[in-house]
N, C-alpha and C positions, 0 to 999 in steps of 0.2 A: 329567568325561571329558577326557582329554588327547588332542588332535588334532594330528598332525603334518601340516602343510600343505606339500606339495612342489610348487615352482613352477620354471619354466624361462623365463628371459628376460622376466619380468613382475613380479608382485607380490613384495615391496613397493617395488621400485625403479623399474620402468618404468611409463609410462602407456599406456593403451590398453584394449582390450576385456578382455584377460586380467586386468589390474590391477583393472578396475572390478568385475567379478563376484566376484573374490576378496575385495575390500574390502567389498562389500555382504554377502557371506556371513559374513565374520568379525564384522562389526558387528551382524549380525542374530542370530547365535547366541551371545548373551552368557552362556548357561549353561554353556559349555564353555571350557576353557583351550586356547589355540592355541600351537603352536610352529611357526614358519615356517622352512623350509629352502629357500633360494632359490639357483638356479643362474643367474648373470647372464652374458650373452653378449657384452658389450663393456664397455670401460672407462668409458664415459659413464654407464652405469647405476650403477656403484659410486661414481663421483664425485658423483653427485647425492645419494646416500644414500637411506635408506628414508623413506617418508612417515610422518606422525605416526600411530601405531597406538593402538588402544584398550587399556585396562588389562589385559584378559584375554588379550592376546598376551604370553605369559610369556618367550618366547625368540625371537630372530631370528639365524639362522646363514646365511652366504652363502659362495659359492665361485665362482671364475670358470671358464668353459668356453673360455677363450682364453688365449694366452700359456703360460708355463711353470707347472708345478704350484706352488702357493703353499706355501712351507716351513712357514708357521704352521698348516697344516691336516693335517700328517702325523699318522698314527695312532700310538697309544702304543707299539705294538710296534716300529715303525721308530725312534722316538725313543730307546727303550731300547737297541736294538742299536747304533746309532751308526755302522754300516758298511753297505756294499752287500750285496746278496744273494750267498750262497755257491753252491757247486756243486750242493748238494741243492736249493736253492730254484730254481736255473736249470733243473734237470731237471723239477721240478714245473711251472714256468712253461711249458716247451716242450710238455708234455703237455696242459695246460689250454688254452693259446692255440691249439694245433693243433686241439683239439676245436672251439673257438669258430669258428675260421676255416673249417674244413672244413664246419661246419654252414651257414654263410651264403654261402660262395664256391663251392659245388659244386652240381651238379644233383641232384635227388632220386634215390634208388636206382631203377633201372629206366627212367629217362628216356632217350630216345634222343638222342644227340648226333650230328648229321649230319656235315657237312664243316667242318673248322676250318682256315682258311688254305689251302684247296685240298687238304688231306690228310685222308683219312678217319680218324676217331678210333676205334681198335679196342682190344680188350683191356681192358675196363673193370675197375677195381679192385674187389675184393670189398666187399660192403656193410659198413658200420661195425658194430661189435659192439653199439652201442646200438640201440634199436628204431626211432628216427626222427631226422630232422634236428633237430626241436625238442628232443628229449631230449639230443642231443649239444650243442646250443647251451647248454642249461641246465647240463649237466655242466661245460662250459668256463667259463661265466660264474660260477657259484658256486664253482668251484675257484679261479679267479683271486681272488674275493672272500676266500676262506679264506686264500690265500697272502698277500694284502695285510693281513689282520687279524693273522696270526701273525708275519710277518716283515717286511712293508713292502717298499718298493723297487719296487712295481709300475709306476709311471709311467716309471721309467728302463728297465725291462725291455720295456715296450711300444714304446719308441723305440729299442731296441737292434738291433744287426745280426742277432742271432738271430731276432727277431721278423720282420725283413724276409725272412730266408731261409725261415722257415716259411710266410709268406705267398706267397713266390715258388714254393715247391714245390707248394702247393695250386693256385695260378693256372695253373701249367704242367702240371698233372696231367690225366689223361684225363676226369675228371668236372667239371672247372672250368667256370664259367659261360662261355658263348661270348664275351662281351664282355671277359672278363678275360684271355683267352689272349694278347692283344697288350700286356699290361702290361709296362712297362719299369721300370728301377730308380727313376727319378724318380717314377713312378706309385706304386710300392710304398712309397716314403718318404712320399709325400703321404697314402696311406691309413693307414699306421701312426701318423702324426702326428695325424690326425683321430680315429682309434680311441682313442688315449690320452686325448684330450679328452673324447670321448663316454663313455669308461669311467672318467673321473676320480672319479665318486661312489663307486667301489669302494674308493678309498684315502683318503677323507675321514674326519676324526675326529668324525663326527656320531652315532655309534651308541651308545657307552657300554654301559650295562647297565640292568636294570630298577630299580636303586636310585639311579641318577644321571640327570641331565638328558641327553637324547639320544633317538634313535629307538628304543632298546631299551626305554624305559619308557613310550612313548605307547600309548594304547589303540587308536588307529586311524590309519592313514596315508591321506591324501587327496591323490592326485597330479592335477595339472592337465593332464597329457598322458600318452600311452603311450610317450614318448621318454625322454630322459635324466632327466626329472623323476621317472619311475616307478622308476628304478634304486634309489634309497635305500629306497623302499617294498618292492621285491622282496627286498632284503637283510634288511630288518626282518621280513618274512614268513618268509623262509627260516631265519633264525637265532633269531628270538624268537617266531614264530607270530603276528605282528601282522597283522590283516586289512587288505587294501588296497582302496581305492576309487579308481577311475579315472574322471575327468570330462573329456570332450573336447567343447568347443564348436566348435573347428576341429581336424580330425583332423591330428595332427602328422605322420603319414606322408604324407598328401596334400600338406601344405605342403612337406615335404622333396622330394617328387617335382617339384612345381612350381618350387621354387628350383633344383633340379638341372638342369631343362630349360634354364634361362637361365644356368647356371654356366659359367665359362670353363675348368673342369677337363676333363681328358681323359675319353674314353668309358669306359676301364677303371676310373678312379677313381670316376666317377659310378655305374657299375654295382655296384661293390663296396660303396660307402657306402649305396646304396639297398637292397642286399640285407641289409646289417647292420641298417639301420633297420627293415626289414620283419621280420627275425627278432626284434629287440628288442620291437617292438610286439606280435608274436604271443605272446611270453613274458609280457608284461605283461597281455594279455587273458586268457591261460590261467591266470595266478596270481591275478588280481583276484577278490575276493569279489563285487564288483558293478561294472558299467560303466554310466555314465550319459552317453550321447550327448545333445547338445543338440538334435538333430532327426533325422528319418528318413534324411536324406542322409548324415549322419555315421554313423548306425547301419548303413547298408548297407556303408559302407567297413569298419567294424569287423567285420561278419560275413564279408566277403570276406577279411579278414586273420586269420580263425580264431576270433573271439570267439563264445562260446557264447550262442545266442539266449536261453536261459533266464536268463542273468545280465545281460541288457541291459535297461535301463529308461530311457526318454526323460525328461529333465528340461529343460524349456525355460529358456534364460537369463533371468534377471530384469532388468527395466529399470524405471527410475523414471518412472512415468506422471504424477507431480504437475506438473512444469513444463509439460506439453503440454495439460493440461486446459483452460487458459484460452483456447486458440485453437481449440477444437473447432468453434465455429460462426462463425469470423471471416471466412471467404471470402464475398464477395458472390455472389448467384445468377447474375449476368450476367458473371462473370469469365471471361476466355478465356485465362488464363495457365497454362502448364504449368511444373512445377518439377522439376528433378533435383537431388538432394542426395547428396553423397558425396565420396570421394577420387578424383580424376581419375587414371586409369591405363588402359592398353590393355584390360584385362579388362572395363572398364565399357562399352566399345563406344559411345562418344559419337559416333563417325562415323555409325553406323547411326541414332542418334537425330536427328542434324542432317539426314540425308537424309529421314527420316520427317517431320520438321517442315516440310521443303520441300513435301511432299505435303499436309500439313495446311493450309498457307498458301493452297494453290490453292482449297480449299473454304471456308476460314474466314480471310479476310484480316486480321481483327483479332487473331488469335492471337499470343501472345508466348511465348518460352521463356527461362527463367532457369536457368542452370547454376551451382549454388552449391557451391563446394568447391575446395580447393587440390590441389596434386600429392600423389599417394600415395607409399608407400614403394618402389614399383617403380623401379628405376634409370632406366627409360625414361619415367617419368611426366612430368618437365618438358618433354621433347621432344614427347611426345604432346599435352600441353596446348597447346603452341605450334602444333602442327599443327591441332588442333581450332579454335583461334582463326582461323587462316588460312582454313580451309575455311568457317567461318561467314561471314567477310568476303566470300568469293567467292560463296556461295549467297545471302546476304542483304545486299546493299549498303545503305548508309544510305538511308532513305526519309524524305521530308518530306511533310507534309499539304498544303502550298501553297508558293508561291514565296517567302514571307517567313520560314518557320520553318526551324530547323536539322534536318537529317535525323538519324534514329536507327535503329539496327538492331533488329529484333525479337528478336534473340538477345543476351543479356547474360551475361558471365562474372563472377561475384562470389565473395566468400569470407565466411564467418561471422565477425563482428567488425568488418566494414566499416560505414560510416555507413548504408548502405542495408539491411544485414542485421545488426543488432547481436547477435542471439542465434539459436540454432538454431530456437527456436519461431517467430521471425519468418520464417525461411526457409520453413517449411511453411505459415504463414499467408498467404504471398504468392501462392499459387496455388490454382486450383480442382481440379487433378488433379496427382498426384505420379507421376512416371514412373521406372521402373528398366529399363535397356536392356542389362544385363550379359550376357556370354557365359560367365562363370565366377563363381560366387557360393556362399558357404557359407550362413551364417544372415544374412538381409538385415535388418540392424538399422534401416536407413533406412525400410524399409517398416513396421516395427513402430512407429517414431516417427510416421510419417504416419498410421497407424491410430489411435494415441493421440489425434491431432489431429482425427480424424473426416474424413479426406480419402479420396476415391475414388482408386484406384490402377490403373495399367496397368503390367504387369511381363512380363519374358521368363521362359519356363519353364526355369529353371536352379536348381541347388542345392535349397534348402529353400523356395523361393518358394511353390509350390503348397500346401505344408503350413502355411505361415504365413498366407497369404491366405485359404485355404478357399474359400468362395463369396462373399467380400466385395469382390472386385476382378476386373479383366479380365486374362487371361494369354494371351500370344501366343508363337509360336516365336522363339527367338533368331536373330539375323542376318536378320531379315525386316522391313525398313523399311516395306513396304507394309502388312503386318498391324499393325504398331505405329501407323502413321498412321491406319488405319481405326478402331482401338480408341480412340485419343485423341480423334479427331474425333467419335465417337459420344457420348462422355461430355461433351465441351465443348458439344455441341448439346442436351443433356438435363439441365437442372439438377435436376429431381426425381429422376432416377435417381442422380445424383451424391450427393444428400442421403441417399437410402436406403442406398446402398453405404457411404457414410461412417459413418452411424450403426451399421450392422452391423459394420463393421471396428473401430470403437472398442469396441463391446461384446465382440467376440472378443479383442481385445488385452488388455482389462482382465481377462478371465477367465483367459487362458493365459500372458501374458508379463510379469507384474509381479514386482517384487522380493519381494513377500509370498509369492506362490506358490512361488518358487524357494527361499526360506529355509525355508518350511514343509516342502517336499519333502525337503530335506537334513536337517532336524531329525529327521524320521521315519526316514530312511535311516541316519543315525548310530546311533540307538537300535536299529534292526533288526539292523545288522551286529554291534553289541556283544552283543546278546542271543543271537545265534547263534554267536558266536565261542567256542571252547573256553576254559575258565578257565585262566589262567596263574598259576603260583605267585608270590606276591608276596614281597617281601623280608622275611626273618625268619619265614616260615611254616615250621612243623614239617616235618621230613623223616625218613624211616626210615633204617635202616642202609645201604641201597643208594643213598641220596640222592634217592629219589623223594618227592614231596610227600605229606603226610598231611592232606587237606582237613578231616577231622573230628577231628583230634587234640586240638584245644582246644575245649571246649564254649562255646556262646554266652555263658554266664554269666560266663566268665572275663574278658570285656571290660567287665563292668558293675562299678562300684565297690561295695565291700562284701565281707562274708564269706559265702561260699556253701557249702552242704553238697554235696560231690561225692565220688563213690566213689573209692577209692584208685587203681584202674586208670587211670581217666581223668585223675586228678590227676598221676600219675607220667608219663603219656604227654605231657601238656601242659607239664610243668615242665622247666626246663633241667636238664642232667645234674648229678646230685649235689645237687639242691635240691628242697625241697618247698614248693609255693606256700602262701601264708597262707590261701587259701580252700579248701584240700583237707582232708579228714578221712580217717582210715584206714578200710579195709574193715570192715564190721560195727559201726562206731561211729556215733553220731549226736549232735550237740550238743544241749544242753538247750534252747536257743532259737536260732532262725534266722529270717532274713527270710521273709516270706510268699511262697510261689511264685506265679508267674503263672498265670492261668486256663488250664485245659486240660492241665496237667502230670499225668501219671499216676504211680503208685507203682512197682509191680514192673517194669513194662515200661521205665520210665525208668531204674531201677537196672540192669537187664540191659544197657541201652545205654550205661551209664556217664554218664548225665545227672544233673542236680540232682534230688533227690527231695523231695517235699513233706514238711514237718515237721508231725506231728500231736501234739495234746495230749489224752490220754485222761482221761475223767471218773473221779475216784477212786472214786465210789460205784458206778457201773455198769460201769466198765472199757471203755465205748464211746467212740469218738472224738467230740470236740466241735469245733464250728467255732471258728476264731480270731476274736476280737472285731473287728467292723468290716470284715472282709474278704470274708465270704461264701464263702470257700474253706476247704478242709481243710488 
């Protein structure tokens, strides 16, 4: 089976969670051939190059979602033309782009738009001729894809003055999104530039046909998000009937919303781009044969964005449990150390953890806190880490046991790879209780790693925490240092309870969150989707006068070496025009000797269906048929 793996900003170029699960999936499913189509988001990913890939990855294609459109990725139609789009192509573009923009930049039909800029908006335009905004978005999207495939030049058109005018007309219309009414020319230029990059997969030379390498010939497209990575899969499904599988361990639309909140872009630009990403995600969810969220939290997001509940199936991300097994029972029973592991950034709310630890110290003076991790990808992460260090120094000044010893703080900031914490396993082995204090969280990988190590955990109730922990740890409300301090203090004071919770956590993690369960789930999903997908005509398959495939034109025996007796009608249907195959015999004739037919073949019924007929040898004395020697068949 040929699998087209569609990635964005990750595998096989970038490192991180997306790269890790894709790599484990590909290496685990050795029975399939993979073709990787990667969209990278910055120049550093392409400069590093792909990681070493296994032999059953037959093809790796990549394209940038930044900078200008790469000339080497232009589709064949544009290369043949050698000139820009003509008047007819521009008219087609205006219609399709107008449908696309009107679908995501306007309010739904019937929605009330109150006061815009102090002036009441009246005289709503008539409803569009299509049945819904989603249909109009699909009409525009696939229309642009057809234009790119037939004539090329779509990237230039998306950045043209005409595109800006179309967008301006929609944004200043009566149905426009309220936030888009104040859009200025610089905002419209910023939106069209980003739309060209987001729609760049429409113009790539990745598709080919069923007889050549490309997405036209794969059996299944597997997209790692419902964003730009799903666009090639949508086109393959629209033009070739290829089933699409969408897997999201971090919902791409949610990530876009969070990034937009901290973006320096203007409000109209953020609103229009968020609306486009929402419409694209809804189209991916609507067209996907199956959607596999990584947890219930992601599943709820997908349902709110229009995903059909019947096509949602949770598949937990697979993690390697092997390295953590050796530290399952490493902590001493009398340990009073709390451990926090992760990337330091504002969403992790270490401020609340430090205040909670101050309360713990009042009841347990021997308690210590180890914060293990460096700055995260958030631009504010370095400053946030410095602020946490300053707060810890104020709350917990260096303490000394007596007048002769050097004072030490009960709070330490460390990183994995330092002499004190050489490996990630050492980080979890260092403490009796693992703490998570986040206010925003997706799938908490650090909690799963702690569970593999058999550690009791205290977590805030955010994201998929409750789903991961089950009943094997304590959960408290976020932004509540008092509740966090009480839960941590209860576990530090009860070693037996810690041991019970740790053992239960390890058993749960080994059952649900290992690489083996993840690979086994996708192996079954691949086979299921292919078995339910409609058959597609392969290259060279016989067709009738109208060009429609004839699936039964060539009998199965024609693919087996040797001379086979087949009635003339079937032979003529299966043979090329003007030729008679060597295995065919005319109607009404039968060779003197022929290979023995397989078991279960009938006579008259087989002849009526144009199939190979069994050859009989009659007894000269009785005139009755006699069995062929050594076969047991007639």
